[in-house]
C-alpha positions in Angstrom: -200.1 248.3 111.6 -203.3 249.2 108.8 -201.3 247.0 106.2 -202.5 242.8 106.1 -198.6 242.6 106.1 -195.8 242.6 107.6 -192.2 242.0 106.9 -192.4 239.5 109.3 -194.2 237.2 106.8 -191.7 237.7 104.1 -191.0 234.2 102.5 -188.0 232.6 104.2 -187.2 230.5 102.0 -187.1 230.9 97.5 -186.8 227.5 95.3 -184.2 228.0 92.6 -185.9 226.0 89.9 -185.1 225.7 86.3 -187.4 228.7 85.6 -185.4 231.3 88.3 -181.8 230.0 87.4 -182.9 231.1 83.7 -184.3 234.2 85.2 -181.3 235.8 86.0 -179.0 233.7 83.7 -181.8 236.2 81.3 -181.2 238.9 83.0 -177.7 238.9 83.3 -177.2 237.8 79.9 -179.0 241.3 78.8 -176.6 243.1 80.9 -173.6 242.0 79.6 -175.3 242.9 76.3 -176.0 245.8 77.0 -172.4 245.8 77.9 -171.2 245.1 74.8 -173.8 247.7 73.1 -171.4 250.2 74.8 -167.9 248.5 73.8 -169.1 247.8 70.4 -169.9 251.6 70.0 -166.3 253.0 71.5 -165.0 250.6 69.0 -167.0 251.5 65.8 -166.4 255.5 67.2 -162.4 255.2 66.0 -163.4 254.9 62.4 -163.7 259.0 62.5 -160.7 259.1 64.2 -159.3 257.5 60.5 -158.2 254.4 58.9 -154.4 254.5 61.2 -155.7 254.0 64.2 -159.2 252.1 63.1 -156.6 249.8 61.7 -154.5 250.0 64.6 -157.3 248.8 67.6 -158.4 246.4 64.9 -154.7 244.9 65.1 -155.6 245.1 69.2 -159.4 243.5 68.8 -158.3 240.3 66.6 -156.1 238.6 68.7 -156.7 234.8 70.7 -158.0 236.1 72.9 -160.9 238.8 71.5 -161.7 235.8 69.3 -162.8 233.5 72.6 -164.1 236.8 73.6 -166.3 236.6 70.5 -166.9 233.0 71.0 -168.8 233.6 74.3 -170.8 236.3 73.1 -171.7 234.6 70.7 -172.6 232.1 73.9 -174.8 235.0 75.1 -176.5 235.9 72.6 -177.6 232.6 71.8 -178.6 232.2 75.2 -180.6 235.3 75.8 -182.6 234.7 72.3 -183.1 230.8 73.2 -184.4 232.1 76.7 -186.5 234.7 75.2 -188.2 231.8 73.2 -188.4 229.9 76.6 -190.6 233.2 77.7 -192.5 232.8 74.9 -194.2 229.2 75.3 -194.8 229.8 78.7 -196.7 233.0 78.0 -198.8 231.0 75.4 -199.3 228.4 78.1 -197.4 226.5 75.8 -194.9 225.6 78.6 -196.5 226.9 81.6 -196.1 223.3 84.1 -192.5 223.4 85.9 -192.2 220.0 83.7 -192.5 221.8 80.5 -190.1 224.4 81.9 -187.8 222.1 82.8 -188.1 220.3 80.0 -187.9 223.2 77.3 -184.8 225.1 79.6 -182.8 221.8 79.1 -184.0 221.0 74.9 -183.2 224.6 73.9 -179.5 224.9 76.1 -178.7 221.7 74.3 -179.5 223.5 70.8 -177.6 225.9 72.6 -174.4 224.2 73.0 -174.7 222.4 69.5 -175.7 226.0 68.0 -171.7 227.3 70.0 -169.9 223.7 69.2 -170.6 224.8 65.5 -169.6 228.7 65.4 -166.3 227.6 67.5 -165.2 225.5 64.6 -166.3 228.9 62.3 -164.3 230.9 64.3 -161.6 229.4 65.2 -161.7 227.4 61.8 
């Protein structure tokens, strides 16, 4: 083979450090947000079908399970936004070392948990 790299030279073990997990969760949260956007557009299009159909749908969507899902959406938005800030800090070189990445990740997770807790109070109070 002319290629200096051969498939047998592929790294067989990958370290699953915080940055890797954060990267995967960031992609999954992005997919969840895009999926939600489609659902949101579907709900909003019911306005064009008239007030009765929209009100029927809204009565269904105010059930407790959807309140819980709405809180989950809030958590996903927070994770995606805070992890985006972490990525910017890494790109700027302020948190480039692995130890700094861990500290930044867990600090932002703490901020996110507090924010979701405050959001839960607002949702269910």
